[in-house]
Each structure stands twice: as C-alpha cells, then as structure tokens.
N, CA, C, O and the ligand as a Tripos MOL2 file, in Angstrom:
@<TRIPOS>MOLECULE
protein
  297   295    75     0     0
PROTEIN
NO_CHARGES

@<TRIPOS>ATOM
      1 N           0.8710   -4.3570   19.7070 N.3       1 MET1
      2 CA          0.5480   -4.9400   18.3950 C.3       1 MET1
      3 C           0.0300   -3.8450   17.4610 C.2       1 MET1
      4 O          -0.7290   -2.9680   17.8730 O.2       1 MET1
      5 N           0.4420   -3.9110   16.2350 N.am      2 PRO2
      6 CA         -0.0380   -2.9030   15.2810 C.3       2 PRO2
      7 C          -1.4760   -3.1800   14.8410 C.2       2 PRO2
      8 O          -1.9800   -4.2990   14.9360 O.2       2 PRO2
      9 N          -2.0960   -2.1390   14.3660 N.am      3 LEU3
     10 CA         -3.4770   -2.2320   13.9140 C.3       3 LEU3
     11 C          -3.4850   -2.3080   12.3930 C.2       3 LEU3
     12 O          -2.9660   -1.4260   11.7080 O.2       3 LEU3
     13 N          -4.0790   -3.3730   11.8830 N.am      4 TYR4
     14 CA         -4.1300   -3.5480   10.4420 C.3       4 TYR4
     15 C          -5.5400   -3.2730    9.9270 C.2       4 TYR4
     16 O          -6.5340   -3.5040   10.6160 O.2       4 TYR4
     17 N          -5.5920   -2.7810    8.7150 N.am      5 GLU5
     18 CA         -6.8750   -2.4650    8.1060 C.3       5 GLU5
     19 C          -7.1750   -3.4940    7.0190 C.2       5 GLU5
     20 O          -6.3310   -3.8080    6.1800 O.2       5 GLU5
     21 N          -8.3880   -4.0020    7.0610 N.am      6 TYR6
     22 CA         -8.8020   -4.9870    6.0740 C.3       6 TYR6
     23 C         -10.0560   -4.5090    5.3550 C.2       6 TYR6
     24 O         -10.8480   -3.7310    5.8860 O.2       6 TYR6
     25 N         -10.2100   -5.0030    4.1260 N.am      7 VAL7
     26 CA        -11.4410   -4.7720    3.3920 C.3       7 VAL7
     27 C         -11.9970   -6.1300    2.9960 C.2       7 VAL7
     28 O         -11.2810   -6.9760    2.4610 O.2       7 VAL7
     29 N         -13.2820   -6.3260    3.2640 N.am      8 CYS8
     30 CA        -13.9290   -7.5890    2.9420 C.3       8 CYS8
     31 C         -14.2270   -7.6570    1.4470 C.2       8 CYS8
     32 O         -14.7810   -6.7220    0.8700 O.2       8 CYS8
     33 N         -13.8550   -8.7710    0.8340 N.am      9 GLY9
     34 CA        -14.1310   -8.9270   -0.5870 C.3       9 GLY9
     35 C         -15.5710   -9.2810   -0.8700 C.2       9 GLY9
     36 O         -16.0260   -9.2020   -2.0120 O.2       9 GLY9
     37 N         -16.2920   -9.6720    0.1720 N.am     10 GLY10
     38 CA        -17.6820  -10.0660   -0.0300 C.3      10 GLY10
     39 C         -18.6410   -8.8990    0.0490 C.2      10 GLY10
     40 O         -19.4810   -8.7210   -0.8320 O.2      10 GLY10
     41 N         -18.5220   -8.0980    1.1060 N.am     11 CYS11
     42 CA        -19.4700   -7.0020    1.3080 C.3      11 CYS11
     43 C         -18.7880   -5.6480    1.2660 C.2      11 CYS11
     44 O         -19.4380   -4.6170    1.4380 O.2      11 CYS11
     45 N         -17.4680   -5.6450    1.0360 N.am     12 ASN12
     46 CA        -16.7210   -4.3950    0.9030 C.3      12 ASN12
     47 C         -16.6220   -3.6110    2.2100 C.2      12 ASN12
     48 O         -16.2900   -2.4260    2.2000 O.2      12 ASN12
     49 N         -16.9060   -4.2600    3.3190 N.am     13 ALA13
     50 CA        -16.7920   -3.5790    4.6070 C.3      13 ALA13
     51 C         -15.3210   -3.3580    4.9460 C.2      13 ALA13
     52 O         -14.4630   -4.1780    4.6210 O.2      13 ALA13
     53 N         -15.0530   -2.2530    5.5950 N.am     14 ARG14
     54 CA        -13.6870   -1.9400    5.9970 C.3      14 ARG14
     55 C         -13.6100   -2.0360    7.5190 C.2      14 ARG14
     56 O         -14.4350   -1.4550    8.2240 O.2      14 ARG14
     57 N         -12.6360   -2.7550    8.0130 N.am     15 PHE15
     58 CA        -12.5140   -2.9150    9.4560 C.3      15 PHE15
     59 C         -11.0470   -3.0370    9.8360 C.2      15 PHE15
     60 O         -10.1840   -3.2770    8.9920 O.2      15 PHE15
     61 N         -10.7890   -2.8670   11.1220 N.am     16 GLU16
     62 CA         -9.4200   -2.9030   11.6060 C.3      16 GLU16
     63 C          -9.2470   -4.0460   12.5900 C.2      16 GLU16
     64 O         -10.1520   -4.3650   13.3610 O.2      16 GLU16
     65 N          -8.0790   -4.6510   12.5530 N.am     17 VAL17
     66 CA         -7.8000   -5.7960   13.4090 C.3      17 VAL17
     67 C          -6.4230   -5.6290   14.0380 C.2      17 VAL17
     68 O          -5.4540   -5.2720   13.3690 O.2      17 VAL17
     69 N          -6.3630   -5.8950   15.3280 N.am     18 LEU18
     70 CA         -5.0670   -5.9060   15.9960 C.3      18 LEU18
     71 C          -4.4130   -7.2570   15.7470 C.2      18 LEU18
     72 O          -4.9780   -8.3010   16.0730 O.2      18 LEU18
     73 N          -3.2280   -7.2290   15.1700 N.am     19 GLN19
     74 CA         -2.5530   -8.4680   14.8350 C.3      19 GLN19
     75 C          -1.0820   -8.3970   15.1750 C.2      19 GLN19
     76 O          -0.5010   -7.3190   15.2960 O.2      19 GLN19
     77 N          -0.4970   -9.5630   15.3260 N.am     20 ARG20
     78 CA          0.9480   -9.6240   15.4490 C.3      20 ARG20
     79 C           1.5730   -9.2250   14.1190 C.2      20 ARG20
     80 O           0.9550   -9.3610   13.0630 O.2      20 ARG20
     81 N           2.7980   -8.7330   14.1830 N.am     21 VAL21
     82 CA          3.5250   -8.4220   12.9540 C.3      21 VAL21
     83 C           3.7810   -9.7180   12.1920 C.2      21 VAL21
     84 O           4.2740  -10.6960   12.7540 O.2      21 VAL21
     85 N           3.4470   -9.7110   10.9330 N.am     22 GLY22
     86 CA          3.6860  -10.8850   10.1100 C.3      22 GLY22
     87 C           2.5480  -11.8810   10.0990 C.2      22 GLY22
     88 O           2.6020  -12.8750    9.3740 O.2      22 GLY22
     89 N           1.5150  -11.6310   10.8920 N.am     23 ALA23
     90 CA          0.3840  -12.5470   10.9100 C.3      23 ALA23
     91 C          -0.3990  -12.4380    9.6130 C.2      23 ALA23
     92 O          -0.5210  -11.3540    9.0420 O.2      23 ALA23
     93 N          -0.9200  -13.5430    9.1600 N.am     24 GLY24
     94 CA         -1.6480  -13.5560    7.9010 C.3      24 GLY24
     95 C          -3.1130  -13.2310    8.0880 C.2      24 GLY24
     96 O          -3.5920  -13.0100    9.2000 O.2      24 GLY24
     97 N          -3.8160  -13.2090    6.9530 N.am     25 ALA25
     98 CA         -5.2320  -12.8770    6.9740 C.3      25 ALA25
     99 C          -6.0990  -14.1260    7.0730 C.2      25 ALA25
    100 O          -7.3260  -14.0400    7.0330 O.2      25 ALA25
    101 N          -5.4590  -15.2890    7.2020 N.am     26 SER26
    102 CA         -6.2190  -16.5420    7.1570 C.3      26 SER26
    103 C          -7.1710  -16.6890    8.3340 C.2      26 SER26
    104 O          -8.1890  -17.3730    8.2350 O.2      26 SER26
    105 N          -6.8370  -16.0450    9.4520 N.am     27 GLU27
    106 CA         -7.6880  -16.1860   10.6370 C.3      27 GLU27
    107 C          -8.7030  -15.0560   10.7500 C.2      27 GLU27
    108 O          -9.5200  -15.0310   11.6700 O.2      27 GLU27
    109 N          -8.6420  -14.1320    9.8160 N.am     28 ILE28
    110 CA         -9.5040  -12.9560    9.8900 C.3      28 ILE28
    111 C         -10.8050  -13.2080    9.1340 C.2      28 ILE28
    112 O         -10.8050  -13.6720    7.9940 O.2      28 ILE28
    113 N         -11.9080  -12.8890    9.8000 N.am     29 ALA29
    114 CA        -13.2130  -12.9740    9.1450 C.3      29 ALA29
    115 C         -13.8900  -11.6090    9.2420 C.2      29 ALA29
    116 O         -13.7090  -10.8780   10.2160 O.2      29 ALA29
    117 N         -14.6570  -11.2840    8.2330 N.am     30 CYS30
    118 CA        -15.3540  -10.0050    8.2090 C.3      30 CYS30
    119 C         -16.3700   -9.9430    9.3530 C.2      30 CYS30
    120 O         -17.1900  -10.8500    9.4960 O.2      30 CYS30
    121 N         -16.3230   -8.8850   10.1660 N.am     31 PRO31
    122 CA        -17.2570   -8.7700   11.2930 C.3      31 PRO31
    123 C         -18.6800   -8.4620   10.8420 C.2      31 PRO31
    124 O         -19.6190   -8.5590   11.6330 O.2      31 PRO31
    125 N         -18.8380   -8.1040    9.6130 N.am     32 LYS32
    126 CA        -20.1560   -7.7120    9.1080 C.3      32 LYS32
    127 C         -20.8950   -8.9060    8.4950 C.2      32 LYS32
    128 O         -22.0580   -9.1610    8.8070 O.2      32 LYS32
    129 N         -20.1870   -9.6350    7.6070 N.am     33 CYS33
    130 CA        -20.8500  -10.7460    6.9160 C.3      33 CYS33
    131 C         -20.2070  -12.0840    7.2450 C.2      33 CYS33
    132 O         -20.7180  -13.1300    6.8450 O.2      33 CYS33
    133 N         -19.0840  -12.0650    7.9720 N.am     34 GLY34
    134 CA        -18.4320  -13.3090    8.3440 C.3      34 GLY34
    135 C         -17.5940  -13.9240    7.2450 C.2      34 GLY34
    136 O         -17.0820  -15.0340    7.3910 O.2      34 GLY34
    137 N         -17.4530  -13.2080    6.1490 N.am     35 GLY35
    138 CA        -16.6950  -13.7350    5.0180 C.3      35 GLY35
    139 C         -15.2080  -13.7910    5.3080 C.2      35 GLY35
    140 O         -14.6890  -13.0260    6.1200 O.2      35 GLY35
    141 N         -14.5390  -14.6980    4.6390 N.am     36 ARG36
    142 CA        -13.0930  -14.8460    4.8290 C.3      36 ARG36
    143 C         -12.3070  -14.2350    3.6790 C.2      36 ARG36
    144 O         -11.0770  -14.2900    3.6800 O.2      36 ARG36
    145 N         -12.9700  -13.6720    2.7310 N.am     37 GLU37
    146 CA        -12.2840  -13.0870    1.5740 C.3      37 GLU37
    147 C         -11.8430  -11.6660    1.9010 C.2      37 GLU37
    148 O         -12.2840  -10.7040    1.2720 O.2      37 GLU37
    149 N         -10.9600  -11.5490    2.9010 N.am     38 VAL38
    150 CA        -10.5310  -10.2240    3.3240 C.3      38 VAL38
    151 C          -9.1660   -9.8990    2.7380 C.2      38 VAL38
    152 O          -8.3280  -10.7790    2.5410 O.2      38 VAL38
    153 N          -8.9650   -8.6380    2.4670 N.am     39 VAL39
    154 CA         -7.7150   -8.1830    1.8740 C.3      39 VAL39
    155 C          -7.0750   -7.1450    2.7870 C.2      39 VAL39
    156 O          -7.6960   -6.1480    3.1550 O.2      39 VAL39
    157 N          -5.8310   -7.3990    3.1400 N.am     40 LYS40
    158 CA         -5.1390   -6.4520    4.0170 C.3      40 LYS40
    159 C          -4.7940   -5.1830    3.2400 C.2      40 LYS40
    160 O          -4.2810   -5.2440    2.1230 O.2      40 LYS40
    161 N          -5.0800   -4.0550    3.8390 N.am     41 GLN41
    162 CA         -4.7890   -2.7770    3.1960 C.3      41 GLN41
    163 C          -3.4520   -2.2440    3.6720 C.2      41 GLN41
    164 O          -2.9030   -2.7060    4.6720 O.2      41 GLN41
    165 N          -2.9430   -1.2800    2.9550 N.am     42 HIS42
    166 CA         -1.7510   -0.5880    3.4300 C.3      42 HIS42
    167 C          -2.1110    0.1800    4.6940 C.2      42 HIS42
    168 O          -3.2870    0.3980    4.9860 O.2      42 HIS42
    169 N          -1.1040    0.5830    5.4290 N.am     43 SER43
    170 CA         -1.3710    1.3080    6.6550 C.3      43 SER43
    171 C          -2.0960    2.6060    6.3550 C.2      43 SER43
    172 O          -1.9730    3.1610    5.2630 O.2      43 SER43
    173 N          -2.8490    3.0830    7.3300 N.am     44 THR44
    174 CA         -3.6110    4.3090    7.1230 C.3      44 THR44
    175 C          -2.6760    5.4830    6.8740 C.2      44 THR44
    176 O          -3.0190    6.4200    6.1530 O.2      44 THR44
    177 N          -1.5070    5.4260    7.4680 N.am     45 PHE45
    178 CA         -0.5350    6.4970    7.2500 C.3      45 PHE45
    179 C          -0.0900    6.5170    5.7960 C.2      45 PHE45
    180 O          -0.0440    7.5770    5.1700 O.2      45 PHE45
    181 N           0.2370    5.3510    5.2600 N.am     46 ALA46
    182 CA          0.7190    5.2830    3.8860 C.3      46 ALA46
    183 C          -0.3650    5.6950    2.8990 C.2      46 ALA46
    184 O          -0.0900    6.4030    1.9310 O.2      46 ALA46
    185 N          -1.5850    5.2590    3.1390 N.am     47 SER47
    186 CA         -2.6590    5.5900    2.2150 C.3      47 SER47
    187 C          -2.9870    7.0720    2.2890 C.2      47 SER47
    188 O          -3.3620    7.6760    1.2850 O.2      47 SER47
    189 N          -2.8470    7.6640    3.4770 N.am     48 ALA48
    190 CA         -3.1320    9.0840    3.6110 C.3      48 ALA48
    191 C          -2.0980    9.9070    2.8570 C.2      48 ALA48
    192 O          -2.4330   10.9110    2.2280 O.2      48 ALA48
    193 N          -0.8520    9.4830    2.9200 N.am     49 VAL49
    194 CA          0.2010   10.1960    2.2020 C.3      49 VAL49
    195 C          -0.0180   10.0870    0.6960 C.2      49 VAL49
    196 O           0.1350   11.0680   -0.0320 O.2      49 VAL49
    197 N          -0.3730    8.9020    0.2390 N.am     50 ALA50
    198 CA         -0.5750    8.6970   -1.1920 C.3      50 ALA50
    199 C          -1.7870    9.4740   -1.6800 C.2      50 ALA50
    200 O          -1.8170    9.9380   -2.8200 O.2      50 ALA50
    201 N          -2.7850    9.6130   -0.8170 N.am     51 GLY51
    202 CA         -3.9990   10.2910   -1.2440 C.3      51 GLY51
    203 C          -3.8340   11.7910   -1.3420 C.2      51 GLY51
    204 O          -4.4250   12.4300   -2.2130 O.2      51 GLY51
    205 N          -3.0320   12.3580   -0.4500 N.am     52 THR52
    206 CA         -2.9240   13.8070   -0.4210 C.3      52 THR52
    207 C          -1.6930   14.3110   -1.1630 C.2      52 THR52
    208 O          -1.6380   15.4760   -1.5580 O.2      52 THR52
    209 N          -0.7040   13.4370   -1.3530 N.am     53 GLY53
    210 CA          0.5490   13.8880   -1.9480 C.3      53 GLY53
    211 C           0.7080   13.4850   -3.3960 C.2      53 GLY53
    212 O           1.8280   13.2320   -3.8420 O.2      53 GLY53
    213 N          -0.3630   13.4180   -4.1310 N.am     54 GLY54
    214 CA         -0.2890   12.9920   -5.5230 C.3      54 GLY54
    215 C           0.5950   13.9050   -6.3580 C.2      54 GLY54
    216 O           1.4180   13.4260   -7.1380 O.2      54 GLY54
    217 N           0.4360   15.2040   -6.2040 N.am     55 ALA55
    218 CA          1.2330   16.1390   -6.9810 C.3      55 ALA55
    219 C           2.6560   16.2010   -6.4450 C.2      55 ALA55
    220 O           3.6020   16.4360   -7.1970 O.2      55 ALA55
    221 N           2.8010   15.9890   -5.1410 N.am     56 GLY56
    222 CA          4.1120   16.1010   -4.5370 C.3      56 GLY56
    223 C           5.0630   14.9950   -4.9410 C.2      56 GLY56
    224 O           6.2800   15.1770   -4.8990 O.2      56 GLY56
    225 N           4.5270   13.8550   -5.3300 N.am     57 THR57
    226 CA          5.3900   12.7420   -5.6960 C.3      57 THR57
    227 C           6.0130   12.9400   -7.0700 C.2      57 THR57
    228 O           7.0320   12.3210   -7.3760 O.2      57 THR57
    229 N           5.4170   13.7930   -7.9100 N.am     58 MET58
    230 CA          5.9570   14.0210   -9.2420 C.3      58 MET58
    231 C           6.1170   15.5150   -9.5110 C.2      58 MET58
    232 O           5.3760   16.0820  -10.3140 O.2      58 MET58
    233 N           7.0720   16.1520   -8.8490 N.am     59 PRO59
    234 CA          7.2480   17.5950   -9.0150 C.3      59 PRO59
    235 C           7.7020   17.9580  -10.4230 C.2      59 PRO59
    236 O           7.3720   19.0350  -10.9210 O.2      59 PRO59
    237 N           8.4490   17.0800  -11.0620 N.am     60 CYS60
    238 CA          8.9550   17.3870  -12.4010 C.3      60 CYS60
    239 C           7.8140   17.4860  -13.4000 C.2      60 CYS60
    240 O           7.7620   18.4160  -14.2050 O.2      60 CYS60
    241 N           6.9010   16.5240  -13.3440 N.am     61 GLY61
    242 CA          5.8020   16.5320  -14.3030 C.3      61 GLY61
    243 C           4.8170   17.6490  -14.0430 C.2      61 GLY61
    244 O           4.1410   18.1180  -14.9590 O.2      61 GLY61
    245 N           4.7330   18.0840  -12.7640 N.am     62 ALA62
    246 CA          3.7500   19.1040  -12.4300 C.3      62 ALA62
    247 C           4.2360   20.4940  -12.8070 C.2      62 ALA62
    248 O           3.4240   21.4070  -12.9640 O.2      62 ALA62
    249 N           5.5340   20.6730  -12.9550 N.am     63 SER63
    250 CA          6.0550   22.0140  -13.2060 C.3      63 SER63
    251 C           6.7080   22.1210  -14.5860 C.2      63 SER63
    252 O           7.8160   22.6420  -14.7100 O.2      63 SER63
    253 N           6.0500   21.6480  -15.5800 N.am     64 SER64
    254 CA          6.4560   21.7710  -16.9900 C.3      64 SER64
    255 C           7.8430   21.1870  -17.3100 C.2      64 SER64
    256 O           8.3160   21.3120  -18.4390 O.2      64 SER64
    257 N           8.4890   20.5560  -16.3340 N.am     65 ALA65
    258 CA          9.6930   19.7610  -16.5600 C.3      65 ALA65
    259 C          10.7460   20.4480  -17.4080 C.2      65 ALA65
    260 O          11.3320   19.8090  -18.2830 O.2      65 ALA65
    261 N          11.0010   21.7010  -17.1840 N.am     66 SER66
    262 CA         12.0120   22.3780  -17.9970 C.3      66 SER66
    263 C          13.4080   22.1590  -17.4400 C.2      66 SER66
    264 O          14.3850   22.1670  -18.1880 O.2      66 SER66
    265 N          13.5080   21.9610  -16.1140 N.am     67 SER67
    266 CA         14.8190   21.8620  -15.5040 C.3      67 SER67
    267 C          15.1340   20.4740  -14.9840 C.2      67 SER67
    268 O          16.1810   20.2750  -14.3670 O.2      67 SER67
    269 N          14.2660   19.5190  -15.2140 N.am     68 CYS68
    270 CA         14.5320   18.1830  -14.7090 C.3      68 CYS68
    271 C          13.9350   17.1120  -15.6100 C.2      68 CYS68
    272 O          12.8320   17.2740  -16.1310 O.2      68 CYS68
    273 N          14.6480   16.0490  -15.7850 N.am     69 GLY69
    274 CA         14.1200   14.8960  -16.4980 C.3      69 GLY69
    275 C          14.3540   14.9470  -18.0010 C.2      69 GLY69
    276 O          14.6630   13.9160  -18.5980 O.2      69 GLY69
    277 N          14.2210   16.0930  -18.6250 N.am     70 SER70
    278 CA         14.3100   16.1550  -20.0840 C.3      70 SER70
    279 C          15.7350   16.3370  -20.5750 C.2      70 SER70
    280 O          16.0060   16.1040  -21.7530 O.2      70 SER70
    281 N          16.6650   16.7500  -19.7010 N.am     71 GLY71
    282 CA         18.0170   17.0210  -20.1410 C.3      71 GLY71
    283 C          18.9490   15.8460  -19.9800 C.2      71 GLY71
    284 O          19.8810   15.9170  -19.1780 O.2      71 GLY71
    285 N          18.7400   14.7790  -20.7000 N.am     72 GLY72
    286 CA         19.5780   13.5940  -20.5770 C.3      72 GLY72
    287 C          20.8930   13.7510  -21.2940 C.2      72 GLY72
    288 O          21.0000   14.5120  -22.2550 O.2      72 GLY72
    289 N          21.9220   13.0140  -20.8170 N.am     73 PHE73
    290 CA         23.2230   13.0760  -21.4780 C.3      73 PHE73
    291 C          23.4210   11.8370  -22.3280 C.2      73 PHE73
    292 O          24.2360   10.9830  -21.9770 O.2      73 PHE73
    293 N          22.7340   11.7150  -23.3870 N.am     74 SER74
    294 CA         22.8530   10.5490  -24.2450 C.3      74 SER74
    295 C          22.9480   10.9640  -25.7150 C.2      74 SER74
    296 O          23.0550   10.1080  -26.5920 O.2      74 SER74
    297 ZN        -18.0220   -8.8300    4.6650 Zn       75 ZN75
@<TRIPOS>BOND
     1     1     2 1
     2     2     3 1
     3     3     4 2
     4     3     5 am
     5     5     6 1
     6     6     7 1
     7     7     8 2
     8     7     9 am
     9     9    10 1
    10    10    11 1
    11    11    12 2
    12    11    13 am
    13    13    14 1
    14    14    15 1
    15    15    16 2
    16    15    17 am
    17    17    18 1
    18    18    19 1
    19    19    20 2
    20    19    21 am
    21    21    22 1
    22    22    23 1
    23    23    24 2
    24    23    25 am
    25    25    26 1
    26    26    27 1
    27    27    28 2
    28    27    29 am
    29    29    30 1
    30    30    31 1
    31    31    32 2
    32    31    33 am
    33    33    34 1
    34    34    35 1
    35    35    36 2
    36    35    37 am
    37    37    38 1
    38    38    39 1
    39    39    40 2
    40    39    41 am
    41    41    42 1
    42    42    43 1
    43    43    44 2
    44    43    45 am
    45    45    46 1
    46    46    47 1
    47    47    48 2
    48    47    49 am
    49    49    50 1
    50    50    51 1
    51    51    52 2
    52    51    53 am
    53    53    54 1
    54    54    55 1
    55    55    56 2
    56    55    57 am
    57    57    58 1
    58    58    59 1
    59    59    60 2
    60    59    61 am
    61    61    62 1
    62    62    63 1
    63    63    64 2
    64    63    65 am
    65    65    66 1
    66    66    67 1
    67    67    68 2
    68    67    69 am
    69    69    70 1
    70    70    71 1
    71    71    72 2
    72    71    73 am
    73    73    74 1
    74    74    75 1
    75    75    76 2
    76    75    77 am
    77    77    78 1
    78    78    79 1
    79    79    80 2
    80    79    81 am
    81    81    82 1
    82    82    83 1
    83    83    84 2
    84    83    85 am
    85    85    86 1
    86    86    87 1
    87    87    88 2
    88    87    89 am
    89    89    90 1
    90    90    91 1
    91    91    92 2
    92    91    93 am
    93    93    94 1
    94    94    95 1
    95    95    96 2
    96    95    97 am
    97    97    98 1
    98    98    99 1
    99    99   100 2
   100    99   101 am
   101   101   102 1
   102   102   103 1
   103   103   104 2
   104   103   105 am
   105   105   106 1
   106   106   107 1
   107   107   108 2
   108   107   109 am
   109   109   110 1
   110   110   111 1
   111   111   112 2
   112   111   113 am
   113   113   114 1
   114   114   115 1
   115   115   116 2
   116   115   117 am
   117   117   118 1
   118   118   119 1
   119   119   120 2
   120   119   121 am
   121   121   122 1
   122   122   123 1
   123   123   124 2
   124   123   125 am
   125   125   126 1
   126   126   127 1
   127   127   128 2
   128   127   129 am
   129   129   130 1
   130   130   131 1
   131   131   132 2
   132   131   133 am
   133   133   134 1
   134   134   135 1
   135   135   136 2
   136   135   137 am
   137   137   138 1
   138   138   139 1
   139   139   140 2
   140   139   141 am
   141   141   142 1
   142   142   143 1
   143   143   144 2
   144   143   145 am
   145   145   146 1
   146   146   147 1
   147   147   148 2
   148   147   149 am
   149   149   150 1
   150   150   151 1
   151   151   152 2
   152   151   153 am
   153   153   154 1
   154   154   155 1
   155   155   156 2
   156   155   157 am
   157   157   158 1
   158   158   159 1
   159   159   160 2
   160   159   161 am
   161   161   162 1
   162   162   163 1
   163   163   164 2
   164   163   165 am
   165   165   166 1
   166   166   167 1
   167   167   168 2
   168   167   169 am
   169   169   170 1
   170   170   171 1
   171   171   172 2
   172   171   173 am
   173   173   174 1
   174   174   175 1
   175   175   176 2
   176   175   177 am
   177   177   178 1
   178   178   179 1
   179   179   180 2
   180   179   181 am
   181   181   182 1
   182   182   183 1
   183   183   184 2
   184   183   185 am
   185   185   186 1
   186   186   187 1
   187   187   188 2
   188   187   189 am
   189   189   190 1
   190   190   191 1
   191   191   192 2
   192   191   193 am
   193   193   194 1
   194   194   195 1
   195   195   196 2
   196   195   197 am
   197   197   198 1
   198   198   199 1
   199   199   200 2
   200   199   201 am
   201   201   202 1
   202   202   203 1
   203   203   204 2
   204   203   205 am
   205   205   206 1
   206   206   207 1
   207   207   208 2
   208   207   209 am
   209   209   210 1
   210   210   211 1
   211   211   212 2
   212   211   213 am
   213   213   214 1
   214   214   215 1
   215   215   216 2
   216   215   217 am
   217   217   218 1
   218   218   219 1
   219   219   220 2
   220   219   221 am
   221   221   222 1
   222   222   223 1
   223   223   224 2
   224   223   225 am
   225   225   226 1
   226   226   227 1
   227   227   228 2
   228   227   229 am
   229   229   230 1
   230   230   231 1
   231   231   232 2
   232   231   233 am
   233   233   234 1
   234   234   235 1
   235   235   236 2
   236   235   237 am
   237   237   238 1
   238   238   239 1
   239   239   240 2
   240   239   241 am
   241   241   242 1
   242   242   243 1
   243   243   244 2
   244   243   245 am
   245   245   246 1
   246   246   247 1
   247   247   248 2
   248   247   249 am
   249   249   250 1
   250   250   251 1
   251   251   252 2
   252   251   253 am
   253   253   254 1
   254   254   255 1
   255   255   256 2
   256   255   257 am
   257   257   258 1
   258   258   259 1
   259   259   260 2
   260   259   261 am
   261   261   262 1
   262   262   263 1
   263   263   264 2
   264   263   265 am
   265   265   266 1
   266   266   267 1
   267   267   268 2
   268   267   269 am
   269   269   270 1
   270   270   271 1
   271   271   272 2
   272   271   273 am
   273   273   274 1
   274   274   275 1
   275   275   276 2
   276   275   277 am
   277   277   278 1
   278   278   279 1
   279   279   280 2
   280   279   281 am
   281   281   282 1
   282   282   283 1
   283   283   284 2
   284   283   285 am
   285   285   286 1
   286   286   287 1
   287   287   288 2
   288   287   289 am
   289   289   290 1
   290   290   291 1
   291   291   292 2
   292   291   293 am
   293   293   294 1
   294   294   295 1
   295   295   296 2
@<TRIPOS>SUBSTRUCTURE
     1 MET1         2 RESIDUE 1 A MET
     2 PRO2         6 RESIDUE 1 A PRO
     3 LEU3        10 RESIDUE 1 A LEU
     4 TYR4        14 RESIDUE 1 A TYR
     5 GLU5        18 RESIDUE 1 A GLU
     6 TYR6        22 RESIDUE 1 A TYR
     7 VAL7        26 RESIDUE 1 A VAL
     8 CYS8        30 RESIDUE 1 A CYS
     9 GLY9        34 RESIDUE 1 A GLY
    10 GLY10       38 RESIDUE 1 A GLY
    11 CYS11       42 RESIDUE 1 A CYS
    12 ASN12       46 RESIDUE 1 A ASN
    13 ALA13       50 RESIDUE 1 A ALA
    14 ARG14       54 RESIDUE 1 A ARG
    15 PHE15       58 RESIDUE 1 A PHE
    16 GLU16       62 RESIDUE 1 A GLU
    17 VAL17       66 RESIDUE 1 A VAL
    18 LEU18       70 RESIDUE 1 A LEU
    19 GLN19       74 RESIDUE 1 A GLN
    20 ARG20       78 RESIDUE 1 A ARG
    21 VAL21       82 RESIDUE 1 A VAL
    22 GLY22       86 RESIDUE 1 A GLY
    23 ALA23       90 RESIDUE 1 A ALA
    24 GLY24       94 RESIDUE 1 A GLY
    25 ALA25       98 RESIDUE 1 A ALA
    26 SER26      102 RESIDUE 1 A SER
    27 GLU27      106 RESIDUE 1 A GLU
    28 ILE28      110 RESIDUE 1 A ILE
    29 ALA29      114 RESIDUE 1 A ALA
    30 CYS30      118 RESIDUE 1 A CYS
    31 PRO31      122 RESIDUE 1 A PRO
    32 LYS32      126 RESIDUE 1 A LYS
    33 CYS33      130 RESIDUE 1 A CYS
    34 GLY34      134 RESIDUE 1 A GLY
    35 GLY35      138 RESIDUE 1 A GLY
    36 ARG36      142 RESIDUE 1 A ARG
    37 GLU37      146 RESIDUE 1 A GLU
    38 VAL38      150 RESIDUE 1 A VAL
    39 VAL39      154 RESIDUE 1 A VAL
    40 LYS40      158 RESIDUE 1 A LYS
    41 GLN41      162 RESIDUE 1 A GLN
    42 HIS42      166 RESIDUE 1 A HIS
    43 SER43      170 RESIDUE 1 A SER
    44 THR44      174 RESIDUE 1 A THR
    45 PHE45      178 RESIDUE 1 A PHE
    46 ALA46      182 RESIDUE 1 A ALA
    47 SER47      186 RESIDUE 1 A SER
    48 ALA48      190 RESIDUE 1 A ALA
    49 VAL49      194 RESIDUE 1 A VAL
    50 ALA50      198 RESIDUE 1 A ALA
    51 GLY51      202 RESIDUE 1 A GLY
    52 THR52      206 RESIDUE 1 A THR
    53 GLY53      210 RESIDUE 1 A GLY
    54 GLY54      214 RESIDUE 1 A GLY
    55 ALA55      218 RESIDUE 1 A ALA
    56 GLY56      222 RESIDUE 1 A GLY
    57 THR57      226 RESIDUE 1 A THR
    58 MET58      230 RESIDUE 1 A MET
    59 PRO59      234 RESIDUE 1 A PRO
    60 CYS60      238 RESIDUE 1 A CYS
    61 GLY61      242 RESIDUE 1 A GLY
    62 ALA62      246 RESIDUE 1 A ALA
    63 SER63      250 RESIDUE 1 A SER
    64 SER64      254 RESIDUE 1 A SER
    65 ALA65      258 RESIDUE 1 A ALA
    66 SER66      262 RESIDUE 1 A SER
    67 SER67      266 RESIDUE 1 A SER
    68 CYS68      270 RESIDUE 1 A CYS
    69 GLY69      274 RESIDUE 1 A GLY
    70 SER70      278 RESIDUE 1 A SER
    71 GLY71      282 RESIDUE 1 A GLY
    72 GLY72      286 RESIDUE 1 A GLY
    73 PHE73      290 RESIDUE 1 A PHE
    74 SER74      294 RESIDUE 1 A SER
    75 ZN75       297 GROUP 0 **** ****
C-alpha cells in the first residue's frame, strides 16, 4: 500500500497514512487533534521535485528567452 501524506486543517499537523490506492480521506482523522478536516497532499516525491526544480521547469524564462518562446510564426 502506498503512503499518503495529509495535513490537518484544524491544527496544521502533517502526518502520513498507509492507504489503499483510491481510498478517500473520509476515514482519516488527525492523530494530533482528532480532527477530520484533513487534506491529502501530493506525494513527497512530487513536492520535492516542485520545490527544488523551480528554475528547471521554466528554462526559457530563466535564460533571457532569446532563442525560445519569442519567435512565433504569426
Ligand atoms: Zn489536527
């Protein structure tokens, strides 16, 4: 079973839960405050890539865009 990451909307605690694929958050309660207002987060892998690869996702904008994006054929 994959490990999902949740954030509690009540106390902002972050915790991980082993769940079946496709299982909802309705059965999940915050282990810290017991709240049910939990929000499933993206996988840790995806969030790590987004956090560290900010410049890498937009190479054209980061490098003065002289050779890409600005030369449209219209
Ligand atoms: Zn909580």
